[in-house]
Structure formats: C-alpha cells, structure tokens
N, C-alpha and C positions, 0 to 999 in steps of 0.2 A: 228109495223115494227119490220125483223127479223134485228137481231143483227150479226156480226162476228168477230172472233176473228183471230189473226194470230199463228198459229202454224208450225213453222219451215221454214216461208215463203211463205205456205198455207191458205188462209183464209175457214174458218171452223166455223158453225153455231154454235150461244152457244146452249148450251147443248149436244152439240154431243158427243162420248165420244172422249176423247183427249190422256189417258197413260192407260198402261198395266201395271201391277202387278210390273214391274222389273223399274220403273221409278225412278232413284236414286235421284230427292226430296223429293219422298214419302218415299220411303223406308229410306234411311240415312238424308234428310234436306242437301245434296248435292248442293246447288244451293244458289243464290243471286239473289235478287229483285232490281228494282225501281218503285218508284211514282212518276209520273209526273204531274205535272197542265196544262193541255192543256187551253189558256184562248183567247177567237177570234179567233181561228185558228192557238196559236201562242204555241210553248212549252218553257212554265217559268224556265228562267236557266239550260237552254240544256247543255251546256258545262260544268257545273260542275255536274250534274248528267253522263250525259256521263263520264266524269272523275273518277267518283268513281263504274260508273263501269267497266271501264276499269282496272283501281286497284282492283277491287273485282275478274275478271275472272282472272286475273297475280297471284293472292294472289292466287286462289285453283287450279292453272295450267293449266287453260283450255287451248286447242287450239283457239288462236285469230287470225291466219291468214286468213285475207279476212272479220274478222268481226270487221273494226275500224268505225269511227265516220260516215260516209256517208251510210255503211249499214245498222247500228241501224237507223236513221232518216227516209231512206229510208222505213224500215218497219214498223214503227210506221207510215208512211203516208198512206200504205196499209187500216189499221186500220180506222185511222182518215175519210180519204176520202171515205170508202165502208159504214162505218156507220154515214156519214153527220156529224159526231162532231165538234163543235163550240167549247163548252166548255164543258172536261170532264177530268176524271182522268185515267190518262194512267200508266197503270203495266204493266213491263216488268218482266219477268221470265228467266235466266237464267239458266239453267243445265247442268250437265255433261250426256253424252247422253252416255252410254257404259254398258256392263256386268261387271259383279266380284261384290266382297260383300264389305269389308271396302275398300280393296284395286281395284280398279276399272282397267280392263284391259286395257281402252285409256280413254282420255281428249276432246271427241267430244263436240261439242255444242249442246245442244237441246235450243228453247224458246219457249216461249208463249206472245204476245202480247194482253192483254184486255183492252177496256177502258169501263167505265161508267159515260153516260154524267152526268149532271148537269147545274143549271140552275142561279147559285150565283157565277161567276167570282172573285168577289173583294175578297180582302183580310180585312176582317172585326174584330176585336178584341170586346167582348162580354166587352157591358157598364156594365155588370155586376158582369163581373171578373167570376171567375173559382174556384171552392172549390178543396183543394187538401190532399192528404192524406199524407201513409208513409205504403210501402209496407212489411213487413217486412217474407216475408216468404222463399225467398233464395236470391240471390248477384249474380251480372255481372263477369263476368271475365275480367282481365284487360292488354290483348291480344291482337295485331293489328287485330286479327280476327272480335273483338268483334267493331271495327271500322266498319264493314261491316254491309250492311242491307242480313242476312244471311234466307233463309228457314229454318232456327232450333230458333222458335222463342216460345218455350214452357215459359221461366220464362217469358215472355211476356204476353200471355196468360192466363198464373196464376194471375199475375200482375191484367188484363184487369177483370178476373172474379171476384178477391177482390176488386178491385173500383166498379164495380158492386151491389156485394153483401154491399157494405158500401155504397153505393146511393152517392158517388164522382164524380165527372168532371175526377180527376185523379189522381194521386197515383206515389208519385217516388220508383224507385227506387236506392237500394245504391249498391255498387263495393265492391268486395271483401275485401277491405280493410275497410267497413262501411263507407263509404263517400259517398255522392249525386255523382249519376253520369248520372241519366235522368229519364222518365217519360215513361211511358206505352207506347208510339208514338211522343214524342219530347224530344228536348235538352231542356235543364231547366240552368237559368242566376237567380243568386240574387242580389239583391245593397245592401251591406254591407259594413257601416262605409262611405257611398258616392263611393265608388267603385263596379263597376259591374262586377261579377265573373263567368265565367263560366268553369266547367271541363276539364281539359285538355286533349286532345286524349287518352293518355296516361291511364289515369286514366278509360277506357275501353268504355266510353264512341260513342254513333253513328259520325260518321263524317256527319253530318248534313250539305243538302244544303241551308238550310235556315239559321241554325247556321251560316254560313260562310257571309250569305248576312247581318244577324243581326251585326257580327262582324265587318263587312265593317260600315255599318249604326253609329255602336256605335262610331268608330273611327270618322269618318264625322263628326261626333257631338262633338268629342274631350273632350269624358266622360273619366274619372278615370278606366282604366282594363283592365283586367287580368286572363288569360286563367290559369289556377291553381287545387290547390285543395280547393274545398268545405265542410266544414263539415256540420253533421247535425243541430251542435248548431248554427253554423253561419245563416243556411238556416234560423231554428226559429226563431231568431232575426232580420233577412232580412228587410230592409224597404219596401223593392218591392223582386218580384220576377215573373220572367214571363216564360214562352214556346215558342219553335218554330218550326213549323213543315211546310213543304212545301208545305202543299194540306191549311191550314189555317192559314199562314203567322206566326203571335205572339198573344199571347194569356196571358191576364194578370189574372194572381192569387189572388182574392181577400180575400182569408182565407186559412191559411195553421194550420190543427191542433187547426182549432178554432181563429188562430189569423189574425187579420185583415193587410191587406197589401196596397202598394197605387199605384200607374197607370200612375205616372209621366215618366219615361222612356219609359213606352210602346206607351204613344202616341206620344213619339219625332220619336219610330221607326213605327209605324205604317203612319206616314206622309212620310217618304222612301218608304216605300211599294206602297203607291198610288203614289209616284211618278215615281214609278218604271212601274206602268202599263197607266200612261197618255200616 
C-alpha cells in the first residue's frame, strides 16, 4: 500500500523528491525533530512532545506564528488518517526554510512529518536486559542546545557505529566534563547506594519525554532520587542501570563493561507504563 508524508502541509508519496540542495537541515543541521509513539491512534505524551518542540523552535529563533499546538496536531493527523495508521512511529522534522549560508536571510519554518507503522504498541522491557558499553570517541557539549533533538547528530551516529562494531545493545556517551550524559538514543539512570540518579539537564543530556515520565514515576514510588552529576565510576559501581526512550519505554541494563546489574527498579517503572496504556 502506498504511504504518504506531509511536506509543509501537502501530502506527498513516500519516495518522492522532497528537498533541493539549498535545504538548511541538510546543509547545516539547522533543524530539530520529535519522534512520537502512536498507540491505538493516540499520540503518547503529546503535551510533553509539543512543549519540547515549541522550546526548540524558540531556541532556534524560528518564526512560530500560527504554528501552535493545534496546528501541529492537525498536520500530524493528515499523515495518520491518510496512511490508516493505528500504531506507528511519527517523526516531525522542523527546519529553517530560508536561503543564506551560516547567517540565514530569514527564519521561516519548513517541516516534514512522516510515519512508520509497527505491530507492537506496548512498552515492554527486555527480560534478558541490554548490554552496555562506553563510547570514548568524542564528548557531548553542555549548553542548553544539547537538551534539544537537533538534526546535527554526528556524535550519536559515531557512537552508533561503535556500538554496532562492538556488538553491544547500547553505549554510554560522556559530556565535555567526562561525566555520564546519556546513551546513543536514550536517557540514562543509575541506582547508586539505594539512590536513583540521572544526569541533570545542565550536564548536556537530552530533555527526554520518557525521562520526564520516569522521574514522575520514581517520585510516585517514593524512591530516593537526584538529578545531578553521574560519574563513570558511580555508573560502574551502580547496582542497577536503566535507560528511557519515548518509543521503547524503560530498558534495564543486564551488563555494563561485563559487570552484571539488577532489575528491581525497572520492574516498578514498567508497571507505571502499563498503567498509562490501560
């Protein structure tokens, strides 16, 4: 069955030419994106995704007049309805649609919304757990820009290549201070001396939508919790490590650098996600 994307409000067949060589997202990584899970026709945690998208557009100084929440919901619905999506991965790419070099001539918004259907809408953590390694090829910056999902993602591409070459499920990315920041596509949490710790946003990590949900769940469980600095030594000594992502939910780490880890907090957080889908 033919599927369609939404390019600047117009439905186009997948496979059609979308951009020319002047596209700033392709030239300079001048854009941001959101990946949203559609479950039984509902956009999961839509309010949080829109809030991050809005903050990102403002940070990039894009012209957002007329591009409020209702606008984006309507444009997403075009893709969902046209493709008969029930369960899908929805991706919104927003970029500066203006000529110029590093200095743009304007700040008009261009966008692409696409979807990929899937058959398993639940959030289910792997009972075997994931193997985690360490990427040391480069470090992530610690500015507010690094809290956004930008189309400049070379660091994570390189980390992903290393992950594949090392036959690991995921790898830790460090920040410019050499502390734990996140993984290839997820936020990271560790249980250290019975306290759940995740890097604070000023450490450069993504302001993750599922991260926000899991912080809420951790507080509901009345667990000792801290957003702070997480060192590599603390991660190595942690009793438990888990990662969070808006598409897969929460995933426990079974081994980090060959050291086995526990799954007790992950099970509690999985129960929270199960209740969200009920």
